[in-house]
matplotlib code that plots the C-alpha trace (Angstrom):
import matplotlib.pyplot as plt

x = [189.4, 185.7, 186.0, 182.3, 178.9, 176.3, 172.6, 169.9, 166.8, 163.3, 163.1, 166.5, 166.2, 162.3, 159.3, 157.9, 157.9, 154.5, 153.4, 155.0, 153.6, 150.1, 150.5, 151.8, 149.2, 146.3, 147.4, 147.6, 144.1, 142.5, 143.4, 142.3, 145.6, 147.0, 150.2, 151.1, 153.1, 155.7, 156.1, 156.1, 159.1, 161.1, 161.0, 162.4, 165.4, 165.3, 164.9, 161.5, 162.5, 163.7, 160.6, 158.1, 159.8, 159.1, 155.3, 155.3, 156.8, 154.6, 151.2, 151.5, 152.6, 149.2, 149.5, 149.0, 152.0, 151.0, 148.0, 149.9, 153.0, 151.2, 148.4, 150.6, 152.7, 149.6, 148.2, 151.9, 151.9, 148.4, 149.4, 152.3, 150.6, 147.8, 149.9, 153.4, 156.9, 158.2, 162.1, 163.5, 164.6, 167.7, 168.2, 168.6, 171.1, 173.2, 172.9, 173.9, 176.6, 178.2, 177.7, 179.8, 182.3, 182.5, 182.2, 180.8, 177.4, 175.6, 172.3, 172.2, 168.5, 166.8, 164.2, 164.1, 165.0, 161.7, 160.4, 164.0, 163.5, 159.8, 160.6, 163.6, 161.5, 158.5, 161.0, 162.9, 166.2, 166.4, 170.2, 171.3, 173.6, 176.8, 175.7, 172.6, 172.7, 169.3, 168.2, 167.6, 171.2, 173.3, 173.2, 172.5, 170.5, 171.2, 172.1, 174.6, 177.4, 177.2, 175.3, 177.7, 180.4, 179.0, 178.1, 182.0, 183.1, 181.2, 182.3, 186.1, 186.4, 187.5, 184.7, 186.5, 186.6, 182.8, 180.1, 177.0, 173.6, 171.1, 167.8, 167.3, 168.9, 169.4, 171.1, 173.5, 174.5, 175.1, 177.0, 179.3, 180.0, 181.3, 183.6, 182.1, 181.6, 178.0, 175.8, 172.2, 169.3, 166.4, 162.9, 160.0, 161.5, 163.9, 166.9, 167.7, 170.7, 172.4, 171.7, 173.4, 176.3, 176.8, 176.5, 179.5, 177.1, 173.4, 171.9, 167.8, 168.0, 170.0, 170.7, 172.8, 174.4, 175.4, 177.4, 179.3, 180.1, 180.7, 183.0, 185.1, 185.6, 187.1, 189.3, 190.5, 191.4, 193.1, 195.0, 196.0]
y = [47.0, 46.6, 43.4, 42.5, 43.4, 40.8, 41.8, 41.0, 40.5, 41.1, 44.3, 45.4, 44.9, 43.8, 45.7, 42.2, 42.6, 43.9, 40.8, 38.5, 40.4, 40.3, 36.6, 35.3, 37.4, 36.1, 32.7, 33.0, 34.8, 32.0, 29.6, 31.7, 33.3, 37.1, 37.7, 41.5, 44.0, 43.9, 39.7, 39.8, 42.7, 40.3, 37.6, 40.0, 38.6, 35.6, 31.9, 30.3, 27.4, 30.3, 32.4, 29.0, 28.7, 32.3, 31.5, 28.5, 30.2, 33.2, 31.8, 28.5, 25.2, 24.1, 26.7, 24.4, 24.7, 21.7, 24.0, 27.0, 26.1, 25.1, 28.3, 31.2, 30.6, 30.7, 33.6, 35.0, 34.1, 35.7, 38.8, 38.7, 37.9, 40.3, 43.5, 42.5, 42.9, 46.0, 47.4, 49.2, 53.0, 53.2, 49.3, 49.2, 52.2, 50.3, 47.3, 49.0, 50.6, 47.4, 45.9, 48.4, 48.1, 44.3, 44.3, 40.6, 40.6, 38.0, 37.5, 36.1, 35.6, 33.9, 33.0, 29.6, 28.8, 28.4, 31.9, 33.3, 32.2, 33.4, 36.9, 37.5, 36.2, 38.7, 41.4, 40.9, 39.9, 36.2, 35.5, 39.2, 37.8, 35.8, 34.0, 33.4, 31.9, 31.2, 30.1, 26.4, 26.0, 26.7, 25.0, 28.1, 31.4, 34.7, 36.3, 33.6, 34.5, 31.2, 32.9, 35.6, 33.4, 31.0, 34.0, 35.5, 31.9, 31.4, 34.7, 34.2, 37.0, 37.3, 38.3, 41.4, 43.0, 42.3, 45.2, 43.5, 45.3, 44.6, 45.9, 43.9, 43.4, 39.6, 40.3, 43.0, 41.1, 38.1, 40.2, 41.8, 38.6, 37.4, 40.3, 42.2, 46.0, 46.4, 49.0, 48.8, 50.5, 49.9, 49.2, 49.4, 48.3, 51.0, 49.9, 48.5, 49.3, 46.1, 46.5, 50.3, 48.6, 45.7, 48.4, 50.0, 52.8, 53.3, 54.7, 55.9, 54.2, 52.5, 55.9, 56.6, 53.4, 53.5, 57.1, 55.4, 52.4, 54.4, 56.7, 53.7, 52.1, 55.3, 55.5, 52.1, 52.9, 55.8, 54.0, 51.5]
z = [64.1, 62.6, 60.5, 60.5, 61.8, 63.1, 63.5, 65.8, 63.8, 65.8, 67.2, 65.9, 62.2, 61.8, 63.5, 64.6, 68.7, 68.5, 66.4, 69.0, 71.8, 70.6, 69.5, 72.9, 74.8, 72.6, 73.0, 76.8, 77.0, 74.7, 77.3, 80.4, 81.0, 81.2, 80.1, 81.4, 79.4, 82.4, 82.1, 78.4, 78.6, 80.1, 77.3, 74.7, 73.1, 74.7, 73.0, 73.2, 75.9, 78.3, 77.7, 78.2, 81.8, 82.6, 81.5, 83.6, 86.7, 86.0, 85.1, 87.4, 86.5, 85.6, 82.3, 79.2, 77.3, 74.9, 73.8, 73.6, 71.5, 68.4, 68.7, 69.2, 66.0, 64.4, 65.5, 64.7, 61.3, 60.5, 61.9, 59.7, 56.6, 57.3, 58.3, 56.8, 58.5, 58.3, 58.5, 61.1, 60.2, 58.7, 57.9, 54.2, 54.0, 56.5, 55.0, 51.6, 53.2, 54.7, 51.3, 49.3, 51.8, 51.4, 55.5, 56.1, 58.0, 59.9, 61.7, 65.3, 66.6, 69.4, 66.7, 65.3, 61.9, 60.2, 62.2, 60.9, 57.1, 57.3, 58.6, 56.5, 53.3, 54.1, 54.7, 51.6, 53.3, 52.6, 51.4, 52.1, 55.3, 55.1, 58.0, 59.8, 63.3, 65.1, 68.6, 67.7, 66.5, 69.7, 73.1, 75.1, 74.1, 74.9, 77.3, 77.1, 74.4, 72.4, 69.4, 69.1, 69.1, 66.6, 64.3, 64.4, 64.0, 60.8, 59.3, 60.1, 62.3, 65.8, 68.2, 69.1, 65.8, 65.5, 65.8, 67.3, 67.0, 69.5, 70.9, 74.2, 77.3, 76.9, 73.6, 74.6, 77.6, 75.1, 72.7, 75.2, 76.9, 73.4, 73.3, 70.6, 70.2, 71.4, 69.9, 71.6, 69.7, 72.1, 70.6, 73.0, 75.8, 77.5, 78.0, 81.6, 83.8, 82.8, 79.2, 79.2, 81.1, 78.4, 75.4, 74.3, 72.8, 72.9, 70.1, 69.1, 65.9, 63.2, 61.5, 64.5, 64.7, 61.1, 61.5, 64.4, 62.2, 59.4, 61.8, 62.9, 59.5, 58.4, 61.6, 60.9, 57.3, 58.2, 60.6, 58.1]

ax = plt.figure().add_subplot(projection="3d")
ax.plot(x, y, z, "-o")
ax.set_aspect("equal")
plt.show()
């Protein structure tokens, strides 16, 4: 029984991963380090502290995090202001469908609150959700289930009655561990075997995910 839908943000609703990737790689390059696409792909969907641990492990303990931390957000905001933040195909029709059906919706994102507010605001989605849970509001980030458990609690719905929409391995594993119906819509990183195992279904875009959610809601209504 689907009673609520919880959305990841970056890469799932918003086409922001290229902005983050460019900011992190440029920030590293300015400091004399090279962050490869392969290493960056392992950061997708994970909270910032975990990503910083990967940087130190990959680039060395001497990597100047104190200089990198304030620099990459500046590069990111500059790119977002210049290029805009674009919505993923199929998002608005899905949100409108859920609103009309009065299905509660939430955001569960590894981004910190200030990035989340900025991104949702630029995308015209600020205030569109019943709850927003960010990476700095929980003890353990994705792939731990905490953020999805918190989102379900804020919506007042049992996790197993929530659909979770994710684009990354860390997010899919987190959502599945929380007990949600996990729909994977990969962004620029192809789904790993772990992500496919965690997902209830894998879809090429939110358009197909919308059709699945609608069919499940209709089935629930018919059964009722």
